[in-house]
C-alpha positions, 0 to 999 in steps of 0.5 A, a space after each residue: 920134818 919142818 923143812 918139808 912142812 915149809 915147802 908144803 906151805 906153797 900153793 903148788 900143783 902136784 907137778 910144781 911141788 915135785 919140782 920144788 922138792 927136787 930143787 930142795 933135795 938137789 940143793 941140800 945134797 950139795 950143802 949138807 956135807 959142809 954143815 955141822 950135824 948140829 946145825 942141819 935142822 936149822 939150815 934145812 929150814 933156811 934152805 926150804 924157805 929160800 926154795 919156797 920163796 924162789 919157786 913162788 917168785 920165779 915159777 917159770 924156772 926149771 929145777 936146773 935153773 933154780 938150784 944154783 940160784 937157791 945155793 947162791 942165796 943160801 950161801 949169802 944168807 948163811 953168811 949173815 945168819 
């Protein structure tokens, strides 16, 4: 899956990567039901890029703090894309 490869690009410790994966999984579980099946691969990649960027910029945040931010960014970027 390209989304997982995108997430793995970051230079994270195993613990940090687990947090990034949790943010992605939790965010995807929220938005996936609203996305048409044919658009899901592209949208997963978009979400993975958002989560990776957020985790890189704000590594101090916990997953519970990052997930709503990732969802807001996904919504804003999704409207433009």
